[in-house]
Steps between C-alpha positions, in 0.01 A plus 500: 500500500160343477236377738166337505229503765264249636200456717452159657580254224554129571836334497563154364281448192558852375869421447432205272692538177714784640755286679700189411369178656790482747469860625414550867150562628460867599394411854831319555689820432297753698623418850875456433521812289310719747694358798826571316383855446417544867865420587689652205306801375701820483406774744391754241328822604196455277431163675469663841150580635579868523558522120129471436342470156663822379847372586424173321378687192813719489721195527321315224540796261867536586590131490391446142819414311710647783694306769417538869833656600441791260140548610554506878651851544259661253201324655591624846546857375162491326312390810667767714406769246158356394367281780148506349370503141358849551847632584636387166189608313536853637834551325564534127576176316848630419589467870425129477730474197768697690478277809502186286870561452684236306262209549439489127175484301389835642154480348427286806537816707233676294272200526542483874423871526187446288390213726556715810286775349221255416515344846465845652212601278306175485576323827552773759878445500491133598632231265187299407465142613299365207696355212271660241549844658876450505498395137304814409776727633719659231829319456384192689493178299413140583823430680496807727131463584542137596818573698350785705178309568699194608794650687326796660155355562563126523263409217502195279655595165754339274798734486702392201832680460823385336624317808171319558474400135846344520417310818178365341675413171752285693287363782190420302606504135838332514655781290801716590333824392151619424404633156623847404149646538243394754254249353137419574610157627730667755216717625265202529768306689569792736130517587467124532786455748386775740423378850127528575530705819564873447779549750685187383458608139650841574793340674545257213514791256772672699684175569523383140621842397772496769596143411560609143700801608727325750519130413340411166694767319551532125879465491596282795205318658594384853313171482675363809326760714163481329213383724338312212812356341369142520162598357617731215415355158804663340737359763342154481547509121874556545491881465492499119638824345274752334421391142395835364701790353777641717389769744643836409586777741387846396778739405498850650816677383439712195124447498228762501434394859844618598449830323162548666655427834768762453248760389278432798797513736565862396136593542472332839796701633370832360287741701401709203409402141802382300591650160527263207867592456576359845320175421689474171823454697400165646535303173705568190284331237228756413245272336490251787504783753202670334312173475556427870385847604192479279423166653519643852261776396259253340507283816411799718829483685619841374309821420627733225444872565520806283850625434652153448515400864389176668396389848354199683120488466288727713160428352274257687407180319137422441375214724185417313 
């Protein structure tokens, strides 16, 4: 997932050359999309006022490449256990990996722990408001910094995730799908179409993301229930199919990711360090198993100890 940020940049002329001549003006889309969001947005815990900036940050780490229904129970457990960044920072990073469960991509747990430690050390335990300070936190990239600043603090930033990129590709570009990787033109467009007023821009960011998640989906766009159906450049062009290479789904079975997941599952369940012989039972193929275990160690997700035993990491990550 990728994002870009913006201060107050003008709409209109900035979009010249980025959109087909028959694409809608950004100002024509702002009100219908935001009003649709007001009536159809899901009641998600990280959108509630009591979630605060820390709840928003946790959700953004967890939601990367992971669907909402899988995130919800883990998110709620995290906030009960670690309601403040300092609470998470006070525990070993291995506890974050343990509590991450089966969300996948467990390095996100280490990064979130590192961010919590930096927030505690640098900002008195409060998630910073400034985009530059957010971006300086370990594990926080452009997308997360923009999302937290926008969703938690109501600031004007272009939050450009997969769903938003798809909405913009169709509504403004007349294409079924955006490019495989985020382009400079997409970032310029995202900045250019932001509403000028901060609060409206923050709502627009959330609304376009929700529109892509619920209506303007990848597989079955529900154009009949889209608030901008009559303005959408792709719809007005007759919904032409994607003209690029076919989109491939990533395989999981038999991959190193699957082996890593099985190894971590054993370590998450263990109270004491686990002997190598126990870990060897999770996968029959020794070369792939060793490669996966070595990768976990290299990524800081597993600590090897003397005597051929392994555990989740206990050492604190450096935050500077």
